[in-house]
C-alpha positions, -999 to +999 in steps of 0.1 A: +340-602-557+307-616-545+301-585-524+304-563-555+283-586-577+255-587-552+258-549-546+254-543-583+223-565-584+207-547-554+213-513-572+198-527-604+168-541-585+163-508-566+165-488-598+138-508-616+115-509-585+120-471-582+109-466-618+078-488-612+069-470-580+073-436-596+049-446-623+021-449-597+031-421-574+048-442-547+077-418-544+089-423-508+084-461-509+103-461-542+132-443-527+134-464-495+126-497-511+147-526-497+172-503-479+174-531-453+193-552-478+223-529-473+224-539-436+252-564-428+226-588-413+210-591-448+237-581-472+264-605-462+243-637-461+225-627-494+258-621-512+272-654-500+240-674-509+236-660-544+273-653-554+295-673-530+316-704-539+287-727-530+261-706-548+239-725-573+210-717-596+181-716-572+155-697-592+131-713-617+124-698-651+100-673-636+125-660-611+109-678-581+129-696-555+118-713-522+136-693-495+126-717-467+143-747-484+177-733-492+200-753-470+217-721-460+209-712-424+225-677-426+204-668-456+172-682-441+176-660-411+185-629-433+153-636-454+132-638-422+147-604-411+140-589-445+104-600-444+098-585-410+115-552-418+095-546-450+058-546-452+057-549-489+063-587-485+030-606-479+048-626-452+048-594-430+010-597-428+008-633-417+003-637-379+014-670-363-010-681-336-002-699-304-022-730-315+000-735-345-024-718-369-020-685-386-041-654-393-037-636-426-043-599-423-052-575-451-023-556-465-023-518-467-030-503-501+006-488-502+021-522-493+002-540-520+012-515-546+049-516-536+048-554-536+036-553-573+063-528-581+088-551-564+077-581-586+079-560-617+113-545-608+127-579-598+116-594-630+133-567-651+165-570-630+165-608-635+156-607-672+122-624-665+098-594-668+065-612-674+048-604-640+015-620-651+030-654-660+051-652-628+020-645-607+000-673-624+027-699-616+033-687-580+000-673-567-010-704-548+022-702-528+012-668-514-010-665-483-029-634-491-061-620-476-089-620-501-090-582-502-053-581-508-055-607-536-083-588-553-062-556-551-032-574-566-051-590-594-068-557-603-034-539-604-017-564-627-048-571-649-047-608-640-084-615-647-083-600-682-050-619-689-066-651-677-097-646-699-074-639-729-056-672-723-089-691-719-100-677-753-067-688-769-071-722-753-106-726-769-093-714-803-065-740-803-089-768-793-111-764-823-105-792-847-079-809-824-078-846-827-054-876-828-032-892-802-006-864-803-031-839-789-048-840-756-074-813-748-059-791-774-024-793-760+007-815-765+005-845-741+036-834-722+020-800-711+000-805-679-034-787-676-022-763-649+007-753-672-014-746-703-016-708-698+022-706-695+026-728-726+002-705-746+021-675-734+053-690-747+068-686-712+076-721-700+102-742-717+089-777-725+112-804-740+086-829-751+088-850-719+060-855-694+062-831-665+052-860-643+086-877-647 
């Protein structure tokens, strides 16, 4: 059953990414997106990791998971193969150096655009379609060349979105006072999470996020 469940997810994911790619003229990339996931070296470990007997909820509310800290060696290697077979992953453009450092190369324009379509399609397939909120929460985990980051943020309208949240933050701060409010936000919402709180994206339960 896990093979069928994962196969259905891959088809859903590919369909949504295809739709996003076609919107911006990436026809070939849309058609060939993530075909490597159908190879046994990726398909079998992915299905076992996400839908096997030991599968657990590994994604946060934005759909992000940390694929290098899974505890599943087979999946880790499959994820490595997937990165190196598909240049729409930013990891494809990170060059490890012999001294232990790394060099981040600029992504091609087509790879950047497919990456954004991948994020949007994955969000729709997982029921978390807010790409801007997802990017805000996860952008610092990505090692992107400055030119690539600028291209990404232009494509998704991140700067305009951020300015809109800043304006909303300032509006909410006007007249705020009292022990229950801190800088215009409830005390359990940390400063770095304020944009997500404003967007109604994160789920806060009234407890400090430092607990």
